[in-house]
C-alpha positions in Angstrom: -20.0 -28.8 -45.1 -18.3 -31.9 -43.9 -19.0 -34.0 -40.9 -16.9 -35.6 -38.4 -17.4 -38.6 -35.7 -15.1 -39.6 -32.8 -13.5 -41.8 -35.0 -12.8 -39.8 -37.7 -12.4 -36.0 -36.0 -8.9 -35.5 -35.4 -8.0 -37.0 -39.3 -10.9 -34.4 -40.6 -9.2 -31.6 -39.1 -6.3 -32.4 -39.7 -6.7 -33.3 -43.3 -8.8 -30.6 -44.2 -6.0 -28.0 -43.5 -6.1 -23.8 -42.9 -8.8 -23.3 -40.8 -11.8 -25.6 -39.6 -14.9 -24.2 -38.1 -15.9 -26.8 -36.2 -20.0 -26.5 -35.3 -21.1 -28.9 -32.2 -24.6 -29.3 -32.2 -28.0 -31.8 -31.4 -31.0 -31.7 -33.6 -32.7 -31.5 -30.6 -31.6 -28.0 -30.5 -33.2 -24.9 -31.8 -30.6 -22.4 -31.9 -28.5 -25.0 -33.8 -30.9 -25.4 -36.1 -30.9 -21.6 -36.4 -27.1 -21.2 -36.8 -26.9 -23.8 -39.7 -28.1 -21.4 -42.7 -25.6 -18.9 -41.1 -22.5 -21.8 -41.0 -23.7 -22.5 -44.6 -23.1 -18.9 -45.8 -20.1 -18.1 -44.1 -18.3 -20.9 -45.7 -19.5 -20.0 -48.5 -18.2 -15.7 -48.1 -15.0 -17.3 -46.7 -14.5 -20.0 -49.6 -10.5 -21.5 -49.6 -10.0 -20.0 -46.2 -13.0 -21.8 -44.1 -14.5 -25.2 -44.2 -17.4 -26.0 -41.3 -17.4 -29.5 -39.9 -20.6 -30.6 -37.8 -20.2 -32.6 -34.8 -23.4 -34.7 -33.3 -22.6 -34.4 -29.8 -25.5 -36.8 -29.1 -23.8 -39.6 -31.9 -20.3 -38.3 -30.7 -19.7 -37.5 -27.2 -16.1 -38.8 -26.4 -14.9 -35.4 -28.7 -17.5 -32.9 -27.6 -15.9 -33.8 -24.1 -12.5 -33.6 -25.1 -13.4 -30.3 -25.8 -14.8 -29.6 -23.1 -18.4 -28.4 -25.3 -21.1 -28.3 -21.5 -23.6 -25.5 -24.3 -25.6 -25.7 -27.3 -24.3 -24.5 -29.8 -20.9 -24.3 -29.1 -18.2 -23.8 -32.4 -14.7 -24.0 -31.9 -12.0 -22.3 -34.3 -9.1 -24.4 -35.1 -6.1 -23.0 -37.6 -3.0 -25.3 -38.6 -5.1 -28.2 -36.5 -5.2 -26.1 -33.1 -7.4 -24.9 -31.8 -7.5 -20.9 -31.3 -11.2 -19.3 -30.6 -14.0 -20.9 -29.2 -18.4 -18.8 -29.8 -21.1 -19.9 -27.6 -24.6 -19.3 -28.1 -26.2 -18.3 -31.6 -24.8 -14.6 -33.5 -26.2 -13.0 -36.4 -24.0 -13.7 -39.6 -22.2 -10.3 -39.5 -21.4 -10.6 -35.8 -19.9 -14.1 -36.0 -18.4 -13.4 -39.3 -16.3 -10.0 -37.1 -15.4 -11.9 -34.3 -13.7 -15.1 -37.1 -11.7 -12.7 -39.2 -9.7 -12.0 -36.9 -8.7 -15.2 -36.8 -8.6 -17.1 -39.7 -5.4 -16.4 -42.3 -5.9 -14.5 -45.6 -7.6 -11.5 -45.3 
């Protein structure tokens, strides 16, 4: 899993290419910590089709503000460098996978 900062967010999302799921999180957020292994598993399930990038909102408030992140966890799916889908809150792996599948190319 990659990380991004206010300074390198655009380059990170662009350079990864394909589908990029950005996890806006914070260390104090319990649901964020619960979601981390789910995202690890999804990235493994969708290897070559999805890359997960984490953004700590406490350390990188500008990018969180730019994308209107007001609750945690928030997931933002980018395809071709553009945001296409947003998920708020904790979801089971199967539910999250079904929700993202329709947006991720190369089924």
